[in-house]
ZAMARGU-4260 file (C-alpha; in steps of 0.2 Angstrom, whole numbers, plus 5000, padded with zeros to 4 digits):
<rodrens>
0) 4940/4892/4899 | 4924/4898/4904 | 4925/4917/4912 | 4921/4921/4930 | 4903/4927/4935
5) 4904/4947/4937 | 4897/4954/4952 | 4881/4963/4953 | 4878/4982/4957 | 4879/4983/4977
10) 4889/4967/4978 | 4907/4969/4986 | 4925/4959/4989 | 4936/4961/5002 | 4952/4971/4993
15) 4963/4969/5007 | 4962/4949/5006 | 4956/4946/4987 | 4966/4936/4976 | 4969/4937/4958
20) 4956/4925/4954 | 4943/4933/4964 | 4948/4948/4957 | 4943/4944/4941 | 4924/4945/4946
25) 4925/4962/4948 | 4917/4971/4932 | 4931/4981/4923 | 4945/4970/4931 | 4954/4959/4918
30) 4969/4947/4922 | 4980/4963/4919 | 4974/4971/4932 | 4969/4959/4944 | 4988/4955/4944
35) 4993/4973/4945 | 4980/4976/4961 | 4989/4961/4968 | 5008/4966/4965 | 5004/4983/4972
40) 4995/4976/4988 | 5011/4966/4991 | 5023/4979/4988 | 5011/4988/5000 | 5011/4977/5015
45) 4991/4978/5011 | 4979/4990/5007 | 4970/5002/5021 | 4957/5012/5007 | 4950/5008/4992
50) 4956/5024/4985 | 4975/5016/4984 | 4968/5006/4969 | 4970/5024/4961 | 4989/5024/4964
55) 4989/5010/4949 | 4991/5019/4933 | 4976/5018/4922 | 4966/5009/4935 | 4947/5008/4930
60) 4939/5020/4946 | 4923/5014/4942 | 4927/4997/4947 | 4932/5004/4966 | 4912/5003/4970
65) 4915/4984/4970 | 4928/4982/4985 | 4928/4984/5004 | 4943/4983/5019 | 4941/4972/5029
70) 4952/4970/5046 | 4965/4961/5037 | 4983/4970/5046 | 4995/4976/5036 | 5013/4971/5034
75) 5023/4982/5045 | 5040/4991/5038 | 5054/4991/5053 | 5061/5007/5050 | 5074/5005/5062
80) 5083/4989/5056 | 5079/4991/5037 | 5094/4997/5026 | 5089/5012/5013 | 5087/5001/4999
85) 5074/4989/5010 | 5065/5005/5015 | 5065/5012/4995 | 5056/4997/4991 | 5039/5002/4999
90) 5031/5015/4987 | 5027/5026/5000 | 5045/5030/5002 | 5057/5037/4991 | 5074/5036/4991
95) 5078/5053/4997 | 5065/5049/5012 | 5074/5031/5013 | 5093/5041/5017 | 5084/5053/5028
100) 5078/5039/5039 | 5094/5031/5039 | 5103/5047/5042 | 5092/5051/5055 | 5094/5032/5065
105) 5115/5035/5060 | 5116/5052/5070 | 5101/5049/5083 | 5096/5032/5088 | 5082/5023/5086
110) 5066/5033/5077 | 5053/5030/5092 | 5037/5035/5084 | 5031/5045/5069 | 5035/5062/5076
115) 5053/5060/5073 | 5049/5059/5055 | 5041/5078/5058 | 5060/5084/5059 | 5064/5078/5043
120) 5060/5089/5028 | 5060/5074/5017 | 5042/5069/5022 | 5027/5081/5023 | 5011/5076/5035
125) 5004/5069/5020 | 5018/5057/5018 | 5019/5052/5037 | 5000/5051/5039 | 5001/5041/5020
130) 5015/5029/5028 | 5008/5027/5045 | 4999/5012/5044 | 5014/5002/5036 | 5028/5007/5050
135) 5033/5000/5068 | 5047/5005/5078
</rodrens>
């Protein structure tokens, strides 16, 4: 089996639409990281920033220069209809945050916008911003 041709300096691939075979073209990315990149992207619901690759343990940061982000929309979580365990599957929602969301819904009704999350101590402003592309109401 031949090895895929690696990208040259200045060449890019779209991170948000790349499959594991395409990822093998990136210098420093082998089968292990190709699987991890695709898997993490699925768990996220899509990438919105190349810097999200830093969230993958041991990711070779020098490989980030070969990626761009296209116009691909993210899969969004319907935070008003998912259970705590379903919410918890998203990498940006902790167990405590998932519980806070379901408790809020039980006590106050549906969450209407991201401002409601500001009232929950489990969510910092950074948590809210990081989660923003991945939620719908």
